[in-house]
C-alpha positions in Angstrom: -246.1 200.4 -120.3 -246.1 198.2 -123.6 -246.7 194.8 -124.7 -244.3 192.4 -125.3 -244.0 191.5 -129.5 -242.2 188.7 -131.0 -242.6 186.0 -133.0 -246.7 186.2 -132.8 -246.9 189.9 -134.1 -247.0 189.6 -137.8 -250.1 191.9 -139.0 -251.2 189.4 -141.9 -250.7 186.3 -144.1 -249.1 188.4 -146.8 -245.9 189.6 -145.2 -243.8 189.2 -142.2 -242.4 191.9 -139.8 -239.5 191.2 -142.1 -241.3 192.5 -145.0 -240.7 188.7 -146.4 -243.5 187.2 -148.3 -245.0 184.4 -145.9 -246.0 181.2 -147.8 -248.9 180.8 -149.5 -251.5 179.5 -147.1 -253.1 176.6 -149.4 -255.5 174.4 -148.2 -255.5 176.7 -145.0 -258.9 178.5 -144.8 -260.0 180.9 -142.3 -260.9 178.3 -139.9 -257.5 176.8 -139.2 -255.9 178.1 -135.5 -252.9 179.5 -137.6 -254.7 181.6 -139.6 -256.9 183.0 -136.9 -253.4 183.5 -134.7 -252.0 185.5 -137.8 -255.2 187.8 -137.9 -255.8 188.3 -134.4 -251.7 188.9 -134.0 -251.2 186.5 -131.3 -247.8 186.8 -129.4 -245.9 183.5 -129.3 -243.2 185.4 -126.9 -242.3 183.3 -123.6 -244.1 180.1 -125.5 -240.7 177.9 -125.8 -241.0 174.3 -123.9 -239.7 174.3 -120.0 -238.1 171.0 -121.2 -234.3 171.4 -121.9 -233.2 167.8 -123.0 -234.6 165.9 -126.0 -234.1 162.2 -127.4 -234.9 162.1 -131.3 -235.8 159.1 -132.6 -236.0 158.5 -136.4 -239.4 157.0 -137.7 -240.4 157.4 -140.9 -243.9 156.7 -142.1 -247.2 158.0 -140.3 -247.5 159.4 -136.7 -250.8 159.2 -135.2 -251.8 161.9 -132.1 -249.4 159.8 -130.0 -247.1 160.0 -131.9 -244.6 157.4 -130.2 -247.2 155.0 -129.6 -249.5 155.6 -133.1 -246.3 154.9 -135.1 -244.4 151.9 -136.8 -241.8 152.1 -133.1 -242.2 149.2 -131.1 -245.4 148.9 -129.7 -244.3 147.1 -126.6 -240.9 149.5 -126.3 -242.7 152.5 -126.2 -244.9 153.0 -123.1 -242.0 151.9 -121.4 -239.8 154.3 -123.3 -242.7 157.0 -122.6 -241.6 156.4 -119.0 -238.2 156.6 -119.0 -238.3 160.1 -120.6 -241.1 161.3 -117.9 -239.1 160.1 -115.0 -235.6 161.8 -116.3 -237.4 165.1 -117.7 -236.5 164.4 -121.3 -238.5 165.0 -124.5 -239.1 162.7 -126.9 -239.4 163.6 -130.7 -239.9 161.5 -133.6 -237.9 162.8 -136.5 -237.8 161.8 -140.2 -236.2 163.6 -143.7 -238.3 166.2 -145.3 -240.5 164.7 -148.0 -239.1 161.1 -147.7 -241.9 159.7 -145.0 -241.9 156.3 -146.1 -238.1 155.9 -146.8 -236.2 152.6 -145.0 -235.1 154.4 -141.3 -231.3 154.3 -140.8 -232.4 153.7 -136.9 -230.7 156.6 -135.9 -231.3 158.3 -132.7 -229.9 161.3 -131.2 -229.7 163.0 -127.6 -229.7 166.5 -127.3 -229.0 168.8 -124.2 -230.0 172.5 -124.4 -229.0 173.4 -120.8 -226.9 176.8 -120.3 -223.3 175.6 -120.5 -224.0 172.1 -121.7 -225.3 172.3 -125.1 -224.6 169.3 -127.6 -226.5 166.8 -129.6 -225.0 163.4 -130.2 -226.3 160.9 -132.9 -226.3 157.3 -132.6 -227.7 154.1 -134.5 -230.1 151.8 -132.7 -230.3 147.8 -133.6 -233.9 147.5 -132.4 -235.7 150.0 -130.3 -235.5 148.3 -127.1 -232.2 149.5 -126.9 -233.2 153.1 -126.5 -234.4 151.6 -123.2 -231.0 151.2 -122.0 -229.1 153.9 -124.3 -227.1 156.6 -122.3 -228.9 159.7 -122.3 -225.9 162.2 -121.2 -223.8 162.8 -124.6 -221.4 160.0 -123.5 -221.9 158.0 -126.6 -222.6 158.9 -130.3 -221.4 161.2 -132.8 -221.6 165.2 -132.0 -223.5 166.6 -134.4 -221.3 169.5 -136.0 -223.2 173.0 -136.4 -227.1 173.3 -135.5 -230.0 170.9 -136.0 -233.5 172.4 -137.4 -236.4 170.7 -136.4 -239.5 171.7 -138.2 -243.3 170.8 -136.6 -245.2 168.8 -139.2 -247.2 166.5 -136.8 -250.1 166.7 -138.9 -251.9 164.1 -136.6 -251.8 166.6 -134.0 -252.5 169.5 -135.6 -253.2 170.3 -139.3 -252.0 173.4 -139.5 -248.3 172.1 -138.6 -248.8 169.9 -141.5 -249.6 172.0 -143.9 -247.4 175.2 -142.9 -244.4 172.6 -141.5 -243.6 170.4 -144.7 -243.4 172.8 -147.0 -241.4 174.7 -144.9 -238.9 171.5 -144.0 -238.4 170.8 -147.6 -237.3 174.6 -148.3 -235.5 175.3 -145.4 -231.8 176.2 -146.5 -229.9 174.8 -143.9 -225.8 173.8 -144.8 -226.7 170.2 -145.5 -229.5 167.7 -145.6 -228.7 166.0 -142.5 -229.3 169.3 -140.5 -233.2 169.4 -141.5 -235.7 167.2 -140.1 -239.6 166.9 -139.6 -240.2 166.5 -136.2 -243.4 165.7 -134.2 -245.4 167.6 -131.7 -243.5 171.0 -130.4 -246.6 172.6 -129.2 -247.9 175.8 -129.8 -250.0 174.6 -133.1 -251.4 178.3 -133.8 -248.0 179.2 -134.4 -247.2 176.9 -137.1 -244.6 177.0 -138.8 -242.9 176.0 -135.7 -238.9 175.3 -135.4 -236.9 173.9 -132.7 -233.3 175.0 -133.2 -231.0 172.4 -131.3 -228.5 172.0 -129.8 -229.4 176.0 -128.0 -233.1 174.8 -128.0 -234.3 178.3 -129.8 -238.3 177.9 -130.5 -239.6 179.7 -133.4 -243.5 180.5 -134.4 -244.9 181.3 -137.7 -241.6 181.1 -139.5 -241.7 182.6 -143.4 -241.0 182.1 -146.5 -238.3 179.4 -146.9 -236.9 180.2 -143.3 -233.8 181.5 -144.7 -233.7 184.4 -142.3 -233.9 182.1 -139.3 -230.7 180.0 -140.7 -229.0 183.5 -141.7 -229.4 184.6 -137.8 -228.1 181.4 -136.5 -224.7 181.0 -139.0 -224.2 184.6 -137.7 -224.5 183.2 -133.8 -227.5 185.2 -133.3 -231.4 184.9 -132.9 -233.7 185.4 -135.4 -236.0 187.6 -133.1 -239.1 188.8 -135.1 -240.3 185.0 -134.8 -238.5 183.8 -131.5 -240.9 182.5 -129.0 -238.1 181.9 -126.4 -235.4 179.2 -125.4 -236.4 176.1 -124.2 -235.8 175.2 -120.3 -236.3 178.7 -119.2 -238.7 179.5 -117.1 -241.5 181.9 -118.8 -240.8 185.3 -117.2 -237.1 184.5 -118.2 -238.0 184.0 -121.9 -240.4 187.4 -122.0 -237.5 189.5 -120.1 -234.8 188.4 -122.5 -237.1 189.1 -125.6 -237.9 192.2 -124.4 -234.0 193.3 -123.6 -232.7 192.1 -127.1 -235.3 194.3 -129.0 -234.2 197.3 -126.5 -230.4 196.6 -126.4 -229.9 195.0 -129.7 -228.1 191.9 -127.8 -229.4 189.2 -130.4 -226.1 187.1 -129.5 -227.0 183.4 -128.7 -225.5 183.4 -125.5 -226.4 187.0 -124.7 -228.3 187.6 -121.5 -228.1 184.9 -119.5 -230.5 184.4 -116.4 -229.2 185.5 -112.9 -232.4 185.3 -110.8 -236.2 185.6 -110.7 -238.2 187.7 -108.0 -241.9 187.5 -108.0 -243.4 191.2 -107.6 -246.7 192.4 -106.1 -249.1 193.5 -108.9 -251.9 195.9 -108.2 -254.1 194.0 -110.8 -255.1 190.7 -109.0 -255.6 189.0 -112.1 -252.0 189.9 -113.2 -248.5 188.3 -112.2 -245.2 189.9 -112.1 -241.8 189.2 -112.0 -238.2 191.1 -111.5 -235.4 189.2 -113.7 -232.1 189.7 -113.6 -230.3 189.2 -116.9 -226.4 189.1 -117.4 -225.5 191.9 -119.8 -222.1 192.7 -121.5 -221.0 195.1 -119.0 -223.4 195.5 -116.2 -226.8 193.6 -114.9 -230.2 193.8 -116.8 -232.9 194.1 -114.5 -236.4 193.4 -116.7 -239.7 193.5 -114.9 -242.2 191.9 -116.8 -246.2 190.9 -116.2 -248.3 188.1 -117.4 -252.2 188.6 -117.5 -255.2 186.5 -119.1 -255.9 187.1 -122.5 -259.1 189.2 -123.0 -260.7 186.7 -124.9 -260.8 183.2 -125.0 -259.9 181.5 -128.2 -259.6 178.2 -129.9 -256.1 177.3 -129.5 -255.6 174.4 -131.8 -257.9 173.1 -134.8 -258.8 170.5 -132.5 -259.5 172.2 -129.3 -263.4 171.7 -128.3 -264.0 175.0 -126.5 -262.0 178.4 -126.6 -259.4 179.1 -123.8 -257.8 182.0 -122.5 -254.1 182.3 -122.5 -251.3 184.3 -120.6 -249.7 187.3 -122.5 -246.7 188.9 -121.6 -246.1 192.5 -121.1 -242.7 194.9 -120.1 -242.7 196.9 -117.5 -239.5 198.7 -117.1 -235.3 197.9 -118.0 -232.7 199.1 -116.1 -229.4 198.6 -115.6 -226.9 198.0 -112.4 -223.6 197.9 -112.2 -221.9 194.7 -112.2 -220.4 193.8 -108.7 -216.3 193.6 -109.2 -214.9 190.3 -108.3 -212.9 191.2 -105.2 -215.8 192.8 -103.6 
């Protein structure tokens, strides 16, 4: 039995698994959550957000811990917008240009959909923040984005690691054009900074090394950058873990490879463990992966500001088999 390895598996801060030097730590001392996560070789596998629809709001300037309500966004509109987003299952992210935090906003906003088969991102411009309360969040308005959009978490008000690791990455990321890279508010998984979300497909990356060029190059080829992949947003954690292991074993790195077909809970001999059998769509046959999640052996500080240590679920693969595809006329 082997553990699932991936985005959190780099064995130190000088070099990542690809052999590419990581960015210098700078002011990141050993007490920071991202430094400790690297030293422990925490795995980020299966830690992508369960949300698969997004509202991006251009908002330069400082962001407090609760970005939407602690920013220059209209304070009267913010709680109403948050209520609508929660009701519709949409995650709100503030965005701003890298290294241009105090510039005047173009008042842009975008709706993004990462659901399988519906992937897309559409940019619009608002006259007032209140416009977002009635604007359709379904891709029916706005200019479709061409190519990929890279969001780099730089939310220092939420965790210092996100700013110290994220801001240099956002400035250096070699995306095709400046309109394709944005700083964004809290993505989750602070200890995996620098964190990147690639839209519209919704792929989460953590502990991204160097200038992020390997992630961009992989997506330019229509593939994922597996060493740093945390998972695809909107998919259940067992599916994310199963996809990661199957990609490692089978070399299927295409962004659309291994679509989920089914998830079945299985009984584990370990009362503290949870086990699933996940069926994925392979190129010529179904791929069946059994994965198990267990509590981490020790409690750790998950963020720099965590008041107390906590345990996380770690993912492990148990088996991978293939089953012949059922003929369409059977």
